PyMOL Python script that loads the backbone (N, CA, C, O; Angstrom):
from pymol import cmd

cmd.read_pdbstr("""\
ATOM      1  N   MET A   1     118.352  90.642  98.168  1.00  0.00           N
ATOM      2  CA  MET A   1     118.083  91.965  98.689  1.00  0.00           C
ATOM      3  C   MET A   1     118.900  92.142  99.966  1.00  0.00           C
ATOM      4  O   MET A   1     118.930  91.256 100.820  1.00  0.00           O
ATOM      5  N   THR A   2     119.539  93.254 100.086  1.00  0.00           N
ATOM      6  CA  THR A   2     120.344  93.536 101.274  1.00  0.00           C
ATOM      7  C   THR A   2     119.474  94.176 102.358  1.00  0.00           C
ATOM      8  O   THR A   2     118.340  94.580 102.102  1.00  0.00           O
ATOM      9  N   PHE A   3     120.017  94.262 103.556  1.00  0.00           N
ATOM     10  CA  PHE A   3     119.291  94.938 104.635  1.00  0.00           C
ATOM     11  C   PHE A   3     118.984  96.374 104.231  1.00  0.00           C
ATOM     12  O   PHE A   3     117.880  96.869 104.454  1.00  0.00           O
ATOM     13  N   LYS A   4     119.972  97.040 103.633  1.00  0.00           N
ATOM     14  CA  LYS A   4     119.793  98.442 103.264  1.00  0.00           C
ATOM     15  C   LYS A   4     118.659  98.615 102.262  1.00  0.00           C
ATOM     16  O   LYS A   4     117.819  99.498 102.434  1.00  0.00           O
ATOM     17  N   THR A   5     118.617  97.791 101.223  1.00  0.00           N
ATOM     18  CA  THR A   5     117.549  97.945 100.230  1.00  0.00           C
ATOM     19  C   THR A   5     116.194  97.550 100.802  1.00  0.00           C
ATOM     20  O   THR A   5     115.184  98.179 100.484  1.00  0.00           O
ATOM     21  N   SER A   6     116.156  96.519 101.641  1.00  0.00           N
ATOM     22  CA  SER A   6     114.866  96.138 102.237  1.00  0.00           C
ATOM     23  C   SER A   6     114.380  97.209 103.203  1.00  0.00           C
ATOM     24  O   SER A   6     113.178  97.454 103.308  1.00  0.00           O
ATOM     25  N   HIS A   7     115.304  97.846 103.906  1.00  0.00           N
ATOM     26  CA  HIS A   7     114.937  98.930 104.819  1.00  0.00           C
ATOM     27  C   HIS A   7     114.327 100.100 104.043  1.00  0.00           C
ATOM     28  O   HIS A   7     113.294 100.640 104.438  1.00  0.00           O
ATOM     29  N   TYR A   8     114.965 100.485 102.946  1.00  0.00           N
ATOM     30  CA  TYR A   8     114.426 101.578 102.128  1.00  0.00           C
ATOM     31  C   TYR A   8     113.090 101.200 101.501  1.00  0.00           C
ATOM     32  O   TYR A   8     112.207 102.048 101.369  1.00  0.00           O
ATOM     33  N   CYS A   9     112.935  99.955 101.118  1.00  0.00           N
ATOM     34  CA  CYS A   9     111.651  99.481 100.590  1.00  0.00           C
ATOM     35  C   CYS A   9     110.570  99.606 101.659  1.00  0.00           C
ATOM     36  O   CYS A   9     109.471 100.083 101.377  1.00  0.00           O
ATOM     37  N   ASN A  10     110.876  99.180 102.883  1.00  0.00           N
ATOM     38  CA  ASN A  10     109.917  99.287 103.985  1.00  0.00           C
ATOM     39  C   ASN A  10     109.574 100.740 104.290  1.00  0.00           C
ATOM     40  O   ASN A  10     108.417 101.062 104.557  1.00  0.00           O
ATOM     41  N   LEU A  11     110.561 101.610 104.252  1.00  0.00           N
ATOM     42  CA  LEU A  11     110.312 103.032 104.494  1.00  0.00           C
ATOM     43  C   LEU A  11     109.410 103.622 103.409  1.00  0.00           C
ATOM     44  O   LEU A  11     108.517 104.416 103.705  1.00  0.00           O
ATOM     45  N   PHE A  12     109.642 103.239 102.173  1.00  0.00           N
ATOM     46  CA  PHE A  12     108.818 103.729 101.069  1.00  0.00           C
ATOM     47  C   PHE A  12     107.368 103.288 101.237  1.00  0.00           C
ATOM     48  O   PHE A  12     106.450 104.097 101.099  1.00  0.00           O
ATOM     49  N   VAL A  13     107.163 102.016 101.533  1.00  0.00           N
ATOM     50  CA  VAL A  13     105.804 101.502 101.722  1.00  0.00           C
ATOM     51  C   VAL A  13     105.135 102.194 102.901  1.00  0.00           C
ATOM     52  O   VAL A  13     103.960 102.551 102.822  1.00  0.00           O
ATOM     53  N   ALA A  14     105.861 102.388 103.980  1.00  0.00           N
ATOM     54  CA  ALA A  14     105.301 103.072 105.150  1.00  0.00           C
ATOM     55  C   ALA A  14     104.942 104.518 104.817  1.00  0.00           C
ATOM     56  O   ALA A  14     103.909 105.021 105.259  1.00  0.00           O
ATOM     57  N   ALA A  15     105.786 105.180 104.044  1.00  0.00           N
ATOM     58  CA  ALA A  15     105.511 106.566 103.668  1.00  0.00           C
ATOM     59  C   ALA A  15     104.250 106.676 102.821  1.00  0.00           C
ATOM     60  O   ALA A  15     103.526 107.667 102.912  1.00  0.00           O
ATOM     61  N   MET A  16     103.988 105.684 102.013  1.00  0.00           N
ATOM     62  CA  MET A  16     102.817 105.695 101.131  1.00  0.00           C
ATOM     63  C   MET A  16     101.540 105.238 101.849  1.00  0.00           C
ATOM     64  O   MET A  16     100.441 105.394 101.317  1.00  0.00           O
ATOM     65  N   SER A  17     101.680 104.684 103.036  1.00  0.00           N
ATOM     66  CA  SER A  17     100.552 104.124 103.777  1.00  0.00           C
ATOM     67  C   SER A  17      99.900 105.156 104.678  1.00  0.00           C
ATOM     68  O   SER A  17     100.547 106.089 105.154  1.00  0.00           O
ATOM     69  N   THR A  18      98.611 104.972 104.903  1.00  0.00           N
ATOM     70  CA  THR A  18      97.886 105.814 105.842  1.00  0.00           C
ATOM     71  C   THR A  18      98.182 105.402 107.273  1.00  0.00           C
ATOM     72  O   THR A  18      98.297 106.242 108.166  1.00  0.00           O
ATOM     73  N   ALA A  19      98.301 104.103 107.478  1.00  0.00           N
ATOM     74  CA  ALA A  19      98.593 103.541 108.796  1.00  0.00           C
ATOM     75  C   ALA A  19      99.355 102.246 108.592  1.00  0.00           C
ATOM     76  O   ALA A  19      99.335 101.666 107.507  1.00  0.00           O
ATOM     77  N   ILE A  20     100.025 101.797 109.641  1.00  0.00           N
ATOM     78  CA  ILE A  20     100.840 100.593 109.567  1.00  0.00           C
ATOM     79  C   ILE A  20     100.418  99.652 110.686  1.00  0.00           C
ATOM     80  O   ILE A  20     100.168 100.081 111.812  1.00  0.00           O
ATOM     81  N   PHE A  21     100.341  98.366 110.364  1.00  0.00           N
ATOM     82  CA  PHE A  21     100.062  97.352 111.381  1.00  0.00           C
ATOM     83  C   PHE A  21     101.325  96.518 111.563  1.00  0.00           C
ATOM     84  O   PHE A  21     101.855  95.963 110.601  1.00  0.00           O
ATOM     85  N   ILE A  22     101.796  96.435 112.788  1.00  0.00           N
ATOM     86  CA  ILE A  22     102.958  95.620 113.141  1.00  0.00           C
ATOM     87  C   ILE A  22     102.469  94.542 114.101  1.00  0.00           C
ATOM     88  O   ILE A  22     101.997  94.848 115.196  1.00  0.00           O
ATOM     89  N   ALA A  23     102.582  93.281 113.691  1.00  0.00           N
ATOM     90  CA  ALA A  23     102.108  92.192 114.536  1.00  0.00           C
ATOM     91  C   ALA A  23     102.952  92.053 115.794  1.00  0.00           C
ATOM     92  O   ALA A  23     102.420  91.782 116.871  1.00  0.00           O
ATOM     93  N   HIS A  24     104.265  92.237 115.670  1.00  0.00           N
ATOM     94  CA  HIS A  24     105.147  92.124 116.832  1.00  0.00           C
ATOM     95  C   HIS A  24     106.496  92.741 116.491  1.00  0.00           C
ATOM     96  O   HIS A  24     106.974  92.637 115.362  1.00  0.00           O
ATOM     97  N   ALA A  25     107.094  93.377 117.472  1.00  0.00           N
ATOM     98  CA  ALA A  25     108.463  93.883 117.364  1.00  0.00           C
ATOM     99  C   ALA A  25     109.122  93.714 118.719  1.00  0.00           C
ATOM    100  O   ALA A  25     108.716  94.338 119.700  1.00  0.00           O
ATOM    101  N   GLY A  26     110.115  92.889 118.769  1.00  0.00           N
ATOM    102  CA  GLY A  26     110.820  92.652 120.020  1.00  0.00           C
ATOM    103  C   GLY A  26     111.557  93.891 120.497  1.00  0.00           C
ATOM    104  O   GLY A  26     111.973  94.732 119.700  1.00  0.00           O
ATOM    105  N   SER A  27     111.709  93.990 121.788  1.00  0.00           N
ATOM    106  CA  SER A  27     112.421  95.122 122.382  1.00  0.00           C
ATOM    107  C   SER A  27     113.865  95.128 121.887  1.00  0.00           C
ATOM    108  O   SER A  27     114.577  94.129 121.992  1.00  0.00           O
ATOM    109  N   GLY A  28     114.280  96.272 121.347  1.00  0.00           N
ATOM    110  CA  GLY A  28     115.637  96.408 120.841  1.00  0.00           C
ATOM    111  C   GLY A  28     115.841  95.866 119.438  1.00  0.00           C
ATOM    112  O   GLY A  28     116.969  95.843 118.945  1.00  0.00           O
ATOM    113  N   SER A  29     114.774  95.431 118.789  1.00  0.00           N
ATOM    114  CA  SER A  29     114.893  94.842 117.447  1.00  0.00           C
ATOM    115  C   SER A  29     114.932  95.906 116.352  1.00  0.00           C
ATOM    116  O   SER A  29     114.636  97.076 116.594  1.00  0.00           O
ATOM    117  N   LYS A  30     115.298  95.484 115.155  1.00  0.00           N
ATOM    118  CA  LYS A  30     115.279  96.378 113.999  1.00  0.00           C
ATOM    119  C   LYS A  30     113.854  96.824 113.697  1.00  0.00           C
ATOM    120  O   LYS A  30     113.627  97.956 113.270  1.00  0.00           O
ATOM    121  N   THR A  31     112.901  95.933 113.920  1.00  0.00           N
ATOM    122  CA  THR A  31     111.496  96.281 113.689  1.00  0.00           C
ATOM    123  C   THR A  31     111.054  97.361 114.661  1.00  0.00           C
ATOM    124  O   THR A  31     110.322  98.274 114.278  1.00  0.00           O
ATOM    125  N   GLU A  32     111.485  97.270 115.911  1.00  0.00           N
ATOM    126  CA  GLU A  32     111.157  98.307 116.882  1.00  0.00           C
ATOM    127  C   GLU A  32     111.762  99.648 116.454  1.00  0.00           C
ATOM    128  O   GLU A  32     111.103 100.682 116.565  1.00  0.00           O
ATOM    129  N   ALA A  33     112.993  99.643 115.972  1.00  0.00           N
ATOM    130  CA  ALA A  33     113.634 100.872 115.499  1.00  0.00           C
ATOM    131  C   ALA A  33     112.869 101.444 114.302  1.00  0.00           C
ATOM    132  O   ALA A  33     112.710 102.659 114.185  1.00  0.00           O
ATOM    133  N   PHE A  34     112.404 100.574 113.427  1.00  0.00           N
ATOM    134  CA  PHE A  34     111.591 100.991 112.281  1.00  0.00           C
ATOM    135  C   PHE A  34     110.310 101.666 112.775  1.00  0.00           C
ATOM    136  O   PHE A  34     109.912 102.703 112.245  1.00  0.00           O
ATOM    137  N   CYS A  35     109.669 101.086 113.782  1.00  0.00           N
ATOM    138  CA  CYS A  35     108.446 101.662 114.347  1.00  0.00           C
ATOM    139  C   CYS A  35     108.708 103.043 114.942  1.00  0.00           C
ATOM    140  O   CYS A  35     107.907 103.960 114.758  1.00  0.00           O
ATOM    141  N   LYS A  36     109.820 103.197 115.649  1.00  0.00           N
ATOM    142  CA  LYS A  36     110.166 104.507 116.214  1.00  0.00           C
ATOM    143  C   LYS A  36     110.280 105.554 115.113  1.00  0.00           C
ATOM    144  O   LYS A  36     109.820 106.686 115.269  1.00  0.00           O
ATOM    145  N   GLU A  37     110.894 105.169 114.004  1.00  0.00           N
ATOM    146  CA  GLU A  37     111.052 106.107 112.893  1.00  0.00           C
ATOM    147  C   GLU A  37     109.692 106.475 112.304  1.00  0.00           C
ATOM    148  O   GLU A  37     109.433 107.646 112.027  1.00  0.00           O
ATOM    149  N   ILE A  38     108.834 105.495 112.114  1.00  0.00           N
ATOM    150  CA  ILE A  38     107.509 105.746 111.539  1.00  0.00           C
ATOM    151  C   ILE A  38     106.678 106.618 112.488  1.00  0.00           C
ATOM    152  O   ILE A  38     105.994 107.539 112.042  1.00  0.00           O
ATOM    153  N   LEU A  39     106.735 106.334 113.780  1.00  0.00           N
ATOM    154  CA  LEU A  39     105.995 107.146 114.744  1.00  0.00           C
ATOM    155  C   LEU A  39     106.487 108.591 114.761  1.00  0.00           C
ATOM    156  O   LEU A  39     105.711 109.506 115.039  1.00  0.00           O
ATOM    157  N   SER A  40     107.770 108.804 114.465  1.00  0.00           N
ATOM    158  CA  SER A  40     108.284 110.176 114.416  1.00  0.00           C
ATOM    159  C   SER A  40     107.689 110.957 113.247  1.00  0.00           C
ATOM    160  O   SER A  40     107.724 112.187 113.240  1.00  0.00           O
ATOM    161  N   TRP A  41     107.143 110.248 112.263  1.00  0.00           N
ATOM    162  CA  TRP A  41     106.461 110.884 111.127  1.00  0.00           C
ATOM    163  C   TRP A  41     105.015 111.223 111.460  1.00  0.00           C
ATOM    164  O   TRP A  41     104.312 111.792 110.624  1.00  0.00           O
ATOM    165  N   GLN A  42     104.561 110.891 112.649  1.00  0.00           N
ATOM    166  CA  GLN A  42     103.169 111.082 113.071  1.00  0.00           C
ATOM    167  C   GLN A  42     102.216 110.156 112.313  1.00  0.00           C
ATOM    168  O   GLN A  42     101.039 110.481 112.151  1.00  0.00           O
ATOM    169  N   LYS A  43     102.714 109.007 111.848  1.00  0.00           N
ATOM    170  CA  LYS A  43     101.872 107.996 111.200  1.00  0.00           C
ATOM    171  C   LYS A  43     101.410 107.027 112.279  1.00  0.00           C
ATOM    172  O   LYS A  43     102.202 106.617 113.128  1.00  0.00           O
ATOM    173  N   PRO A  44     100.133 106.661 112.251  1.00  0.00           N
ATOM    174  CA  PRO A  44      99.668 105.706 113.257  1.00  0.00           C
ATOM    175  C   PRO A  44     100.179 104.295 112.984  1.00  0.00           C
ATOM    176  O   PRO A  44     100.193 103.819 111.848  1.00  0.00           O
ATOM    177  N   ILE A  45     100.592 103.656 114.049  1.00  0.00           N
ATOM    178  CA  ILE A  45     100.969 102.248 114.011  1.00  0.00           C
ATOM    179  C   ILE A  45     100.008 101.510 114.931  1.00  0.00           C
ATOM    180  O   ILE A  45      99.730 101.949 116.047  1.00  0.00           O
ATOM    181  N   TYR A  46      99.516 100.398 114.449  1.00  0.00           N
ATOM    182  CA  TYR A  46      98.631  99.536 115.224  1.00  0.00           C
ATOM    183  C   TYR A  46      99.356  98.225 115.483  1.00  0.00           C
ATOM    184  O   TYR A  46     100.170  97.777 114.676  1.00  0.00           O
ATOM    185  N   THR A  47      99.046  97.622 116.621  1.00  0.00           N
ATOM    186  CA  THR A  47      99.636  96.345 116.977  1.00  0.00           C
ATOM    187  C   THR A  47      98.663  95.573 117.853  1.00  0.00           C
ATOM    188  O   THR A  47      97.739  96.150 118.426  1.00  0.00           O
ATOM    189  N   PHE A  48      98.872  94.266 117.955  1.00  0.00           N
ATOM    190  CA  PHE A  48      98.029  93.469 118.840  1.00  0.00           C
ATOM    191  C   PHE A  48      98.211  93.915 120.285  1.00  0.00           C
ATOM    192  O   PHE A  48      99.328  94.181 120.730  1.00  0.00           O
ATOM    193  N   ASP A  49      97.104  93.991 121.008  1.00  0.00           N
ATOM    194  CA  ASP A  49      97.131  94.324 122.428  1.00  0.00           C
ATOM    195  C   ASP A  49      97.598  93.087 123.187  1.00  0.00           C
ATOM    196  O   ASP A  49      96.817  92.173 123.448  1.00  0.00           O
ATOM    197  N   SER A  50      98.858  93.073 123.530  1.00  0.00           N
ATOM    198  CA  SER A  50      99.478  91.911 124.152  1.00  0.00           C
ATOM    199  C   SER A  50     100.658  92.365 124.995  1.00  0.00           C
ATOM    200  O   SER A  50     101.281  93.388 124.711  1.00  0.00           O
ATOM    201  N   ASP A  51     100.957  91.602 126.025  1.00  0.00           N
ATOM    202  CA  ASP A  51     102.149  91.903 126.821  1.00  0.00           C
ATOM    203  C   ASP A  51     103.412  91.853 125.965  1.00  0.00           C
ATOM    204  O   ASP A  51     104.393  92.534 126.263  1.00  0.00           O
ATOM    205  N   TYR A  52     103.388  91.042 124.892  1.00  0.00           N
ATOM    206  CA  TYR A  52     104.538  90.938 124.003  1.00  0.00           C
ATOM    207  C   TYR A  52     104.794  92.236 123.236  1.00  0.00           C
ATOM    208  O   TYR A  52     105.908  92.476 122.771  1.00  0.00           O
ATOM    209  N   ASN A  53     103.773  93.062 123.106  1.00  0.00           N
ATOM    210  CA  ASN A  53     103.904  94.318 122.369  1.00  0.00           C
ATOM    211  C   ASN A  53     103.842  95.547 123.267  1.00  0.00           C
ATOM    212  O   ASN A  53     103.610  96.660 122.795  1.00  0.00           O
ATOM    213  N   LYS A  54     104.050  95.338 124.551  1.00  0.00           N
ATOM    214  CA  LYS A  54     104.008  96.447 125.503  1.00  0.00           C
ATOM    215  C   LYS A  54     104.981  97.556 125.104  1.00  0.00           C
ATOM    216  O   LYS A  54     104.674  98.738 125.258  1.00  0.00           O
ATOM    217  N   ASN A  55     106.156  97.175 124.590  1.00  0.00           N
ATOM    218  CA  ASN A  55     107.148  98.171 124.173  1.00  0.00           C
ATOM    219  C   ASN A  55     106.607  99.055 123.048  1.00  0.00           C
ATOM    220  O   ASN A  55     106.867 100.258 123.031  1.00  0.00           O
ATOM    221  N   LEU A  56     105.858  98.472 122.110  1.00  0.00           N
ATOM    222  CA  LEU A  56     105.297  99.261 121.009  1.00  0.00           C
ATOM    223  C   LEU A  56     104.210 100.217 121.508  1.00  0.00           C
ATOM    224  O   LEU A  56     104.161 101.379 121.106  1.00  0.00           O
ATOM    225  N   VAL A  57     103.351  99.717 122.377  1.00  0.00           N
ATOM    226  CA  VAL A  57     102.269 100.552 122.916  1.00  0.00           C
ATOM    227  C   VAL A  57     102.856 101.703 123.722  1.00  0.00           C
ATOM    228  O   VAL A  57     102.365 102.829 123.640  1.00  0.00           O
ATOM    229  N   GLU A  58     103.899 101.434 124.498  1.00  0.00           N
ATOM    230  CA  GLU A  58     104.543 102.498 125.274  1.00  0.00           C
ATOM    231  C   GLU A  58     105.187 103.551 124.378  1.00  0.00           C
ATOM    232  O   GLU A  58     105.318 104.709 124.776  1.00  0.00           O
ATOM    233  N   MET A  59     105.590 103.157 123.169  1.00  0.00           N
ATOM    234  CA  MET A  59     106.170 104.111 122.212  1.00  0.00           C
ATOM    235  C   MET A  59     105.100 104.936 121.511  1.00  0.00           C
ATOM    236  O   MET A  59     105.395 105.994 120.956  1.00  0.00           O
ATOM    237  N   GLY A  60     103.848 104.455 121.533  1.00  0.00           N
ATOM    238  CA  GLY A  60     102.774 105.201 120.887  1.00  0.00           C
ATOM    239  C   GLY A  60     101.939 104.410 119.906  1.00  0.00           C
ATOM    240  O   GLY A  60     101.002 104.952 119.319  1.00  0.00           O
ATOM    241  N   ALA A  61     102.257 103.135 119.712  1.00  0.00           N
ATOM    242  CA  ALA A  61     101.425 102.300 118.836  1.00  0.00           C
ATOM    243  C   ALA A  61     100.059 102.110 119.483  1.00  0.00           C
ATOM    244  O   ALA A  61      99.936 102.080 120.708  1.00  0.00           O
ATOM    245  N   ARG A  62      99.055 101.984 118.658  1.00  0.00           N
ATOM    246  CA  ARG A  62      97.689 101.830 119.148  1.00  0.00           C
ATOM    247  C   ARG A  62      97.333 100.354 119.228  1.00  0.00           C
ATOM    248  O   ARG A  62      97.424  99.636 118.232  1.00  0.00           O
ATOM    249  N   PRO A  63      96.926  99.897 120.414  1.00  0.00           N
ATOM    250  CA  PRO A  63      96.631  98.470 120.568  1.00  0.00           C
ATOM    251  C   PRO A  63      95.282  98.078 119.960  1.00  0.00           C
ATOM    252  O   PRO A  63      94.297  98.811 120.057  1.00  0.00           O
ATOM    253  N   VAL A  64      95.269  96.914 119.339  1.00  0.00           N
ATOM    254  CA  VAL A  64      94.059  96.328 118.770  1.00  0.00           C
ATOM    255  C   VAL A  64      93.912  94.955 119.412  1.00  0.00           C
ATOM    256  O   VAL A  64      94.831  94.139 119.353  1.00  0.00           O
ATOM    257  N   ASN A  65      92.759  94.700 120.025  1.00  0.00           N
ATOM    258  CA  ASN A  65      92.594  93.380 120.632  1.00  0.00           C
ATOM    259  C   ASN A  65      91.865  92.438 119.673  1.00  0.00           C
ATOM    260  O   ASN A  65      91.250  92.874 118.701  1.00  0.00           O
ATOM    261  N   MET A  66      91.944  91.175 119.958  1.00  0.00           N
ATOM    262  CA  MET A  66      91.380  90.165 119.059  1.00  0.00           C
ATOM    263  C   MET A  66      89.860  90.265 118.965  1.00  0.00           C
ATOM    264  O   MET A  66      89.281  89.816 117.976  1.00  0.00           O
ATOM    265  N   ASP A  67      89.208  90.838 119.962  1.00  0.00           N
ATOM    266  CA  ASP A  67      87.756  90.968 119.927  1.00  0.00           C
ATOM    267  C   ASP A  67      87.291  92.032 118.937  1.00  0.00           C
ATOM    268  O   ASP A  67      86.180  91.943 118.414  1.00  0.00           O
ATOM    269  N   ASN A  68      88.124  93.032 118.673  1.00  0.00           N
ATOM    270  CA  ASN A  68      87.683  94.103 117.779  1.00  0.00           C
ATOM    271  C   ASN A  68      88.522  94.243 116.513  1.00  0.00           C
ATOM    272  O   ASN A  68      88.377  95.225 115.785  1.00  0.00           O
ATOM    273  N   VAL A  69      89.391  93.285 116.242  1.00  0.00           N
ATOM    274  CA  VAL A  69      90.272  93.415 115.082  1.00  0.00           C
ATOM    275  C   VAL A  69      89.489  93.425 113.767  1.00  0.00           C
ATOM    276  O   VAL A  69      89.861  94.160 112.852  1.00  0.00           O
ATOM    277  N   SER A  70      88.431  92.645 113.645  1.00  0.00           N
ATOM    278  CA  SER A  70      87.673  92.654 112.388  1.00  0.00           C
ATOM    279  C   SER A  70      86.901  93.962 112.241  1.00  0.00           C
ATOM    280  O   SER A  70      86.798  94.483 111.131  1.00  0.00           O
ATOM    281  N   LEU A  71      86.364  94.500 113.312  1.00  0.00           N
ATOM    282  CA  LEU A  71      85.698  95.801 113.264  1.00  0.00           C
ATOM    283  C   LEU A  71      86.692  96.886 112.877  1.00  0.00           C
ATOM    284  O   LEU A  71      86.394  97.730 112.032  1.00  0.00           O
ATOM    285  N   TRP A  72      87.875  96.868 113.490  1.00  0.00           N
ATOM    286  CA  TRP A  72      88.919  97.833 113.163  1.00  0.00           C
ATOM    287  C   TRP A  72      89.286  97.746 111.688  1.00  0.00           C
ATOM    288  O   TRP A  72      89.402  98.774 111.021  1.00  0.00           O
ATOM    289  N   ALA A  73      89.470  96.541 111.172  1.00  0.00           N
ATOM    290  CA  ALA A  73      89.861  96.361 109.771  1.00  0.00           C
ATOM    291  C   ALA A  73      88.781  96.893 108.834  1.00  0.00           C
ATOM    292  O   ALA A  73      89.102  97.514 107.821  1.00  0.00           O
ATOM    293  N   ASN A  74      87.520  96.665 109.148  1.00  0.00           N
ATOM    294  CA  ASN A  74      86.429  97.172 108.312  1.00  0.00           C
ATOM    295  C   ASN A  74      86.376  98.694 108.333  1.00  0.00           C
ATOM    296  O   ASN A  74      86.189  99.320 107.290  1.00  0.00           O
ATOM    297  N   LEU A  75      86.539  99.294 109.505  1.00  0.00           N
ATOM    298  CA  LEU A  75      86.543 100.759 109.595  1.00  0.00           C
ATOM    299  C   LEU A  75      87.721 101.360 108.845  1.00  0.00           C
ATOM    300  O   LEU A  75      87.585 102.377 108.165  1.00  0.00           O
ATOM    301  N   PHE A  76      88.876 100.721 108.978  1.00  0.00           N
ATOM    302  CA  PHE A  76      90.061 101.208 108.289  1.00  0.00           C
ATOM    303  C   PHE A  76      89.885 101.126 106.778  1.00  0.00           C
ATOM    304  O   PHE A  76      90.251 102.051 106.053  1.00  0.00           O
ATOM    305  N   ALA A  77      89.322 100.014 106.305  1.00  0.00           N
ATOM    306  CA  ALA A  77      89.104  99.840 104.856  1.00  0.00           C
ATOM    307  C   ALA A  77      88.101 100.872 104.340  1.00  0.00           C
ATOM    308  O   ALA A  77      88.275 101.414 103.249  1.00  0.00           O
ATOM    309  N   ALA A  78      87.059 101.142 105.118  1.00  0.00           N
ATOM    310  CA  ALA A  78      86.048 102.106 104.691  1.00  0.00           C
ATOM    311  C   ALA A  78      86.618 103.515 104.605  1.00  0.00           C
ATOM    312  O   ALA A  78      86.207 104.294 103.744  1.00  0.00           O
ATOM    313  N   ASN A  79      87.547 103.849 105.473  1.00  0.00           N
ATOM    314  CA  ASN A  79      88.158 105.183 105.475  1.00  0.00           C
ATOM    315  C   ASN A  79      89.214 105.358 104.397  1.00  0.00           C
ATOM    316  O   ASN A  79      89.659 106.477 104.144  1.00  0.00           O
ATOM    317  N   ASN A  80      89.619 104.272 103.762  1.00  0.00           N
ATOM    318  CA  ASN A  80      90.681 104.365 102.764  1.00  0.00           C
ATOM    319  C   ASN A  80      90.211 104.034 101.364  1.00  0.00           C
ATOM    320  O   ASN A  80      91.008 103.608 100.527  1.00  0.00           O
ATOM    321  N   LYS A  81      88.939 104.222 101.097  1.00  0.00           N
ATOM    322  CA  LYS A  81      88.417 103.994  99.741  1.00  0.00           C
ATOM    323  C   LYS A  81      88.587 105.214  98.903  1.00  0.00           C
ATOM    324  O   LYS A  81      88.208 105.217  97.732  1.00  0.00           O
TER     325      LYS A  81
END
""", "prot")
cmd.dss("prot")
cmd.show_as("cartoon", "prot")
cmd.util.cbc("prot")
cmd.orient("prot")
């Protein structure tokens, strides 16, 4: 699979999703650029609340901390049945 086909695959999956969870995206990375594109669609992106993901939160990703990640996952699953 080439970068181009994997990128289009990721875009397709993101388009079909209600929300996206990104564990980490380094500043200036392809993953960060992907997140910017998804956020421009007004789709929510969630990420771990960490200094490592400060760039994502500043772009508009919603932070999830380790204390409430299981609660968040249950609420998200209940809303997508």
